[in-house]
N, C-alpha and C positions, 0 to 999 in steps of 0.2 A: 728310437727313428732308426731309418733307415737311408744310407747312401746309396742313392742306383745313378745309371749310367745310362743314360737315352741314347740314340741314334737313328738312323735313320730308314730304321725297320723297326716295328713296330714289335712292345714288351708290352705286357699284362703285371701292373701295379698290385693289381689287389682279386684278385678270385672275387666271386658272390659271396656273400657274408648278411646272414638275415640278421645276424645278433652287433651289427658297427653302429658304432653309435656319435664317431668322429674321425673324421679324417680328416690330412692336410698334408699338401700337396707344396711345396718350395722349390720355386729353379733358385738353384745356388746365385747370389749376385756376382756380376762380374771382377767385385774389389774384390772379392774372394778366393776364384776360381776365373785367371785372364782368361779361360775358350771358353766361357759358358753368354756366347755374341748373338747367339739362333733362338730361337724362339721354340716351344714342347705343345704340343696340341694333348688335350684330353678330350680321351672318350670315354665317356657313362653309359656302358651297356653295347658300346660299339668299335672297330679300330678306325682311332681315327687315320684321319688323309692332312698329310703333309704342303696339302696344295692349297694356295693362297686362293681363295675363291670360291672351294670349294667344300658345297654345303656338306658333310662330313667330317671336315674339318675339328668340330669338338671347339672345346676352349684352350684361346690361347693361354698361354704365360710365358712374359720376355724376360730376361734376364733379376732378377730381386722380386717378383713376384711372387704370391702364392694364392692356394686354393683353399678353402679352409670351408667343410662342412659339418655340423651336431646336432643331435637331437634338443630340442627347448624344453621337451615334457614327455614323457611315460607314452609312447605307441606312435610316438610323431613319424611322419614319414621320412622326415632327412636324418640323415647324411643319404644320399642314392646309395641300398642294397647291392647292388649287381657288379657286376668283373667292372674293372678301369683299369685305364689304355694306354701306351703313351706313346709317340714318337718324337721327333725334333727332323729338322729342315739343316741341321748340321749334326756333324760326329762327338760323339760324346759330351755331351753335356747333361752335369752332376746334377740330381734333385738332392731329395731330401722328401721319404717320404711316412708319414707316424700313422696310426691305424688306432682305436681302441674300440674296444669290447665287450658288451654285456650279457657275457652267457651267462647262463644259467647256472646262481650255483651248483655245487650234488649237492640233494637232499638230504637227510644225515636221520638214520633210526635212533630211537626212543627211547629206552627201558620204560614199560610196563610196569 
């Protein structure tokens, strides 16, 4: 799990990953980090806007909330496999990000 600080400039949380099977973005509660009083906007495949009402604001996280997506079965189109972006309406907002990957394991040769 990675701790990241999100400010008023967009940051890429994760690059596109076709093998992603799960991700979680959690906005650390203000009871743990007192300065986490803003909002964080998450963009799936686009850079979100921190302007309220903007159609490109993406998903909104308030202090203590989270987004989690995971595959329910092999071949599931969830979770989102593209780039994940974040921007905040206040400086230095702390989140944690975690991602699981189901990369194919390397094949091993067997002796004949």
